[in-house]
N, C-alpha and C positions, 0 to 999 in steps of 0.2 A: 490493605484498604479494600473494601468490597466494591465490586463493579457497580458503577452508578448509572450506566446507560447501555443500550444494546450495541454501541459502536466502540470497539476497543481501539486505543491509540498506541501505536508502536513507533518508537523514536529511533531514528538513525543517529547514532553517536558512538564515539569511542572515548568520550570524556567520562571517567568513572563517577565523579561527584555529580555532574550534571545528570547523567543517566539515572543514577540511584535516586536523586531528588525527584525527577519526573515520575519514576515508577512509584516512589513512596507517596507522591501527590495524587496518584490515580491512574497513571499510564499503565498499559498492560504489559509492556516489555520493551526490549532493546533489539535493534537490528545492527549487526556488524556486517559490513559490505566488502566481500572479497571480489566482486565481479569487476574485472578489468579486461579480460581477453577480448580483443576485437572492438572494445567499446569506444576507444578514442577514434578509430576509423569510422565506426558506424555513426557516432554522434558529432563528428567534426563540424565545427561551426554552429552547433545547435544551442550552445550556452547551457547545456545540461550538467548535472552534477556527476562527476566521476570520482569516487572515493579511493583512498589509498590504504584502506584498513588492512591489517596484517593478522596472522595467526596469534601473535603476542597480544594484539588488541582484544581478540576474542577471549583469551585467558584472563586478561585484566578486567574485562567487563563481567565475566563470570564471577570473579572474586568480589566485584563491587555490588552485585545485586542478586536477590533471590527471585526477581521477576523473570518472566519468560525471555530466554535469550535465543535469538534467531540469527542465523548466519546465511547471507546470500552468497552462494558459491558462483562459479562461472557456469556459463551454458555448457551443456553436456559435451564431453569429449574424452580423449585418452587420459586426461588429468583428473577426471571426476572421482575415481575410486580413491585416490590419495587425498583429495580435498574432503570427501565425505569422512574418511577415517580420521583425519586431523581435526575436523570440526567436532566430531563426536567425542574424541579424546579430550578436547579442550572444554567440553561441557555444554555444547549447543543443545538446546531442547528441540530445535527444529531447524531444518534447512529450507532455503528458498531456491528453486531452480529457475533461472531466467531464460527468456528467449525460447520458450518451448514451441516446437513446431509439430512434433509427432508423438503419438502414444508410446512408441518404442523407446524414445528417450526417457519418458517418465517411468516406464516399466523397468528399464535397466537401472535407473537411479534408485527406484524402490528396492530392487534386489540388492544393490550395494548398501543401502541403509539398513536393510534386514531387521527392521523393527527397533533399531537402537534409538531412534528419535523420530520426530515428525518430519514429513516432507510436504512443502507447499510449492505451488508453481506460479509463474508469472505468464499470463496470457498477454503478449505484447507484440504479436505478429499476426498478419492476416491468416496464415496457416493455423495458428493457435486458435483464433476466433472461429474459423471454419470447423475445427475439430473439438470445440469446447465441450460438447456433450460427451464425446468419447473420453476425453481427458478427465472430466469431472467424475466419471464412474470409477476411477481409481481411488484407492484409500488414501486420500490426501488430507493434510491438516488444514489447508486453506488454498483458495484460488484468488489471484489478484490480477485485475486488468491494468496493465501498465500503459498509461496514456502517452507518455513521451515517445517510447520506442514504437508504439502502434502508429502514432502520427508519422514518424520517420518512415516506417515500413510502408505506409500507405502513400507516401509522398505528399502529405497534406500540410496545411499551414496552421490550422486551428487545433489547439491541444484538446479542447473539450468537445469536439464534434461527436465522438462516440457516445457521449452522454445525451446528445441531442438527436442523433439519427437512429436511435434504437439499438445500436450495437451492444452497449453495456446492459441494457434491459434483456436482450436476447441471451447473453452469456449468463446473466444472473438467473434467468429462468431455468437453466439446465444444471446449475450448481446446487447440489443438495446440502453441502456443508458450508463452512465459513467462507464468505465472499467479501472482497474488498476492492476498492478503486480510489484513485485520487489521493490527495494529500492535503492536510489542513494546517492552518496557522491560527493566530488569534482571530476571533469572530469579526472584529472591525477592520482587520487588515486584509491583504490579498488583492491582487490585480492581474488581469483586468476584471476578473469575476470576484466579488467580495467573498471572503471566506465563509461568512454565515450563509450566503446563498448556495455555495457549493456544499456546505454541511447539510442544508435542506435537501439538496439533490441526492446526497449519499443516503440520507434517511429514507427518501422516497423509493430508491431502488432496493432498499433492504440490505445495505452494506453492514457487515458484522465487524469490520475493522477498517482502519485507514492508517496512513503514515504521517508522522510529524517529521518534516524534512528541514532543509537548511533555512527556509524562510521563517519557520517557527522559531528556530534557535536564534536567528537574527532579530526577529520581532520581540523576543523575550529579553533582550538586553536591558538590564536594570530592573527587571520584574521578578516577582516571587513565584516560582512554580507551584507553591502550595496555595496560592491564590488563583493563578491563571489556569492551571490544568483543571481544577474542579469547576471553574467558570465555563471553560469550553465543554466539559462534560454536561454541565447544567444546560447549556444551549442545545446540545444534541438531544438531551432528554426532553426539553421543551418542544423541539421540532417534531419529536416522535409522537406527541399528543395533539398534533395539529388536526383541524377539521379537513374534510375533503376539499372545501372551498379554499382554505389556506394553502393546501398542497398544490392545487391547481394554479393559484396565483403565484406562488413561489416558483413553480415549474415554468410558468410563462415568463417570469422575470429572469430566470436563469437562461432560458432559450434566447431571450432578447439580448442579454448581456454577452452571450457567446456569438450570436449571429449579427448583432447590430440592427436587427429588424424586430420592431415591437410585435407582440403576439396578441391578437384580439381575444378578449375574454367573453365567455358566453353571457348573454344578457340576463 
């Protein structure tokens, strides 16, 4: 199916039929998630999603779809070489390296990949944000700002503050390639910020991709992906044609939803 909008949708799943249907309906690809090292300790009590995906899941998803197959490995460490080799052997088109803090981690992982697949990174620490320009100069397939772990690393309460305080805009400004942030579900769903309003913010910052996560899968219960995925893509396409006034109004509504403080509009 041809790409309908400038924002690619990548689905976290290890369900072959569900993943294949979402890709066939217009999704850009599947993410299989191997990241677990240190994650329970880091995210203890945060209510975040920690997946238990396995190497066998990656092989099963490769057999299920011709769409782009992405594997999120663990943060860089002595295990990285083995994980890279295993993911490549099982058909991953791209790897995602989480919790990046230094350019050396990225360079060493690129050396291990050795051109066999793409490598993207997750900027989800204060160190990663501070070094975003240097990191983005590497030959990366994508850069994603991870809001959950960035909130934890900052010791903050509000998930979407980096989209309000200029952090995401600053990282976007130094990323020449594919950039992503946040995660979407059905336009009318999402809390405390409505998904359509978050979608408008992703379009405003020039996101090239985002993730469909557990809320999307839950919200899709009893719904047809061949109806709902194109509908979400249509919403994103419509948001991309907004006037400057519309963009400003939606930005103000987003900031108000995040902060709880109404933002005055220019007269």
